[in-house]
C-alpha positions as CSV (number, residue, x, y, z in Angstrom):
1,M,16.3,-20.1,9.3
2,S,14.6,-19.6,12.6
3,L,16.3,-18.9,15.9
4,T,15.2,-20.4,19.2
5,L,15.8,-18.7,22.4
6,I,17.5,-21.0,24.9
7,T,16.2,-20.4,28.4
8,H,17.3,-21.8,31.7
9,P,14.8,-23.3,34.1
10,S,14.1,-21.3,37.2
11,D,15.0,-22.6,40.7
12,A,11.3,-23.4,41.3
13,E,11.1,-25.4,38.1
14,I,14.3,-27.3,39.0
15,A,12.9,-28.0,42.5
16,E,9.6,-29.2,41.0
17,A,11.4,-31.5,38.6
18,E,13.5,-33.0,41.4
19,A,10.4,-33.5,43.5
20,D,8.8,-35.3,40.6
21,V,11.7,-37.6,40.2
22,R,11.8,-38.4,43.9
23,A,8.0,-39.0,44.0
24,G,8.3,-41.2,40.9
25,I,10.9,-43.4,42.5
26,V,8.7,-43.9,45.6
27,T,5.7,-44.5,43.3
28,D,7.6,-47.1,41.3
29,Y,8.7,-48.8,44.6
30,L,5.1,-49.0,45.9
31,A,3.8,-50.3,42.5
32,A,6.4,-53.0,42.4
33,K,5.9,-53.9,46.1
34,R,2.2,-54.2,45.6
35,T,2.6,-56.8,42.9
36,N,5.7,-58.4,44.5
37,H,7.7,-57.6,41.3
38,R,11.3,-58.2,42.7
39,A,13.1,-56.7,39.7
40,G,10.9,-53.5,40.0
41,I,11.6,-53.3,43.7
42,A,15.3,-53.7,43.0
43,R,15.2,-51.0,40.3
44,A,13.4,-48.5,42.5
45,L,15.8,-49.2,45.4
46,F,18.8,-48.8,43.1
47,A,17.4,-45.5,41.7
48,A,16.8,-44.2,45.2
49,M,20.3,-45.1,46.4
50,S,21.8,-43.6,43.2
51,L,19.9,-40.4,43.6
52,D,20.8,-40.2,47.3
53,A,24.5,-40.7,46.5
54,A,24.4,-38.0,43.7
55,S,22.7,-35.4,46.0
56,P,23.9,-35.9,49.5
57,D,22.7,-32.5,50.7
58,E,19.1,-33.3,49.8
59,P,16.7,-35.4,51.9
60,A,17.3,-39.1,51.2
61,V,14.7,-41.0,49.1
62,M,15.8,-44.2,50.9
63,D,14.6,-42.6,54.1
64,E,11.1,-42.2,52.6
65,I,11.2,-45.8,51.4
66,D,12.5,-47.1,54.7
67,A,9.7,-45.2,56.5
68,I,7.2,-47.0,54.2
69,R,8.8,-50.4,54.8
70,W,8.8,-49.9,58.6
71,S,5.2,-48.7,58.7
72,V,4.1,-51.7,56.7
73,A,6.1,-54.1,58.9
74,A,4.7,-52.6,62.0
75,A,1.1,-52.9,60.8
């Protein structure tokens, strides 16, 4: 029988993972928007709103998506 040491991620690793999730949501939104895939757009928006609701003290992902939407609309 072998034993495995259970380690906890560092604060930096947690922050990096959270940033990856946020970037992934924005990337998914942009990919769906580029192909006009409505279900993909809705999924990305739902994921952004869910993450924002779950972490109210963090910067809102919807703010990033809204900034993209407004910049495209202004162009």
